[in-house]
C-alpha positions in Angstrom: 184.5 -141.4 -190.5 184.9 -142.8 -193.3 186.2 -141.5 -196.5 184.2 -140.7 -199.2 184.7 -143.4 -201.8 184.4 -145.8 -198.2 180.7 -143.7 -198.6 180.2 -144.3 -201.9 181.5 -148.3 -202.4 178.4 -148.5 -199.2 175.9 -146.4 -200.9 175.9 -143.8 -199.2 176.4 -141.7 -201.4 175.4 -142.3 -205.2 178.0 -142.9 -208.1 178.0 -144.1 -211.7 179.5 -147.8 -211.4 181.8 -149.2 -213.7 182.7 -152.3 -212.5 182.7 -154.0 -208.8 184.3 -157.6 -207.3 185.0 -158.8 -203.7 187.5 -156.2 -203.4 187.8 -153.4 -205.8 184.9 -151.1 -206.7 185.1 -148.5 -209.8 183.4 -145.6 -210.8 182.8 -142.5 -212.6 184.5 -139.5 -211.7 182.6 -136.6 -210.6 185.2 -133.8 -212.4 186.4 -135.9 -215.0 189.9 -134.6 -216.8 187.7 -136.5 -219.8 185.2 -138.6 -220.8 185.6 -141.4 -219.1 188.0 -140.6 -216.2 187.4 -143.4 -213.6 188.8 -143.8 -210.3 189.4 -147.6 -209.3 189.6 -148.0 -205.0 190.5 -151.1 -203.2 187.2 -151.5 -200.7 189.7 -151.7 -197.8 190.1 -148.5 -196.5 193.8 -147.5 -196.7 195.1 -144.0 -197.1 198.3 -144.6 -199.6 198.4 -146.8 -202.3 201.7 -148.5 -201.2 200.3 -148.7 -198.2 198.3 -151.8 -200.1 199.8 -155.1 -199.1 201.6 -156.5 -202.4 199.3 -158.9 -203.1 195.9 -156.0 -202.7 198.1 -153.6 -205.2 198.9 -156.3 -208.1 195.2 -157.6 -207.7 194.2 -153.6 -207.6 196.8 -153.3 -210.7 194.8 -155.9 -212.6 191.1 -155.1 -211.7 192.1 -152.0 -213.3 193.8 -153.3 -216.3 190.0 -154.7 -216.9 188.7 -151.7 -216.5 191.2 -150.0 -219.3 190.3 -151.9 -221.6 186.6 -151.6 -221.4 187.8 -148.3 -221.3 189.1 -148.1 -224.6 186.3 -150.3 -226.0 183.9 -147.4 -224.6 185.9 -144.1 -225.0 187.6 -143.3 -228.2 191.3 -142.0 -227.1 194.6 -143.3 -228.0 195.4 -145.0 -224.8 193.8 -144.8 -221.3 196.7 -142.8 -218.9 197.0 -144.3 -215.0 197.7 -141.5 -212.7 198.2 -141.9 -208.8 198.1 -138.9 -206.8 196.4 -139.8 -203.2 196.1 -136.4 -201.6 192.8 -135.5 -202.6 190.9 -138.2 -200.3 192.5 -139.8 -197.7 191.5 -143.5 -199.0 194.1 -145.2 -202.1 192.7 -145.2 -205.9 194.2 -144.8 -208.6 192.5 -142.5 -211.5 192.0 -144.0 -215.3 191.5 -141.2 -217.8 191.5 -141.5 -222.1 193.7 -139.3 -223.3 194.8 -139.0 -226.9 197.9 -137.1 -226.2 200.4 -136.7 -222.9 199.2 -132.9 -222.3 195.7 -134.6 -222.0 197.2 -135.2 -218.0 198.1 -132.0 -216.8 196.5 -131.4 -213.9 195.3 -127.7 -214.4 194.0 -128.6 -217.5 189.5 -127.3 -217.7 186.9 -130.8 -216.8 185.2 -131.5 -218.7 181.1 -130.9 -217.4 179.0 -133.6 -218.4 175.0 -134.1 -217.2 174.2 -136.8 -214.8 172.4 -138.4 -218.1 175.3 -138.4 -219.8 177.6 -139.8 -216.5 175.0 -142.5 -216.6 175.2 -143.2 -220.7 179.5 -143.4 -219.5 179.3 -145.7 -217.4 176.8 -148.2 -218.9 178.8 -148.1 -221.9 182.1 -149.1 -220.0 179.8 -151.5 -217.8 178.6 -152.9 -220.7 182.5 -154.0 -222.1 183.5 -155.3 -218.7 184.8 -158.5 -219.2 
């Protein structure tokens, strides 16, 4: 059975897309640690990020950099933190999280609650800044 991320990429499950190309898909995390918390996933379903071939992993990093630059223009933050955990969904992904301080990346912090309208406005703001 396809992972939830493959189903999102295929359009079977709705998402707040911020960027996409032929190899990668970026969308807002629906249980965000901060406004603008974005996931970047390869369209190729691979469980563990370090099982991706070197070229695809390098391209994923460069795609993520473009998304980070767009997040920084759309969401006030000091940095965009990068996190790779890989246990919660069996599909490689990178978390891009706008932060003000290091402790913003503590996984047990309360999550941000947003309405669907807020999610769409954030996604639109990020999308509008992707180069």
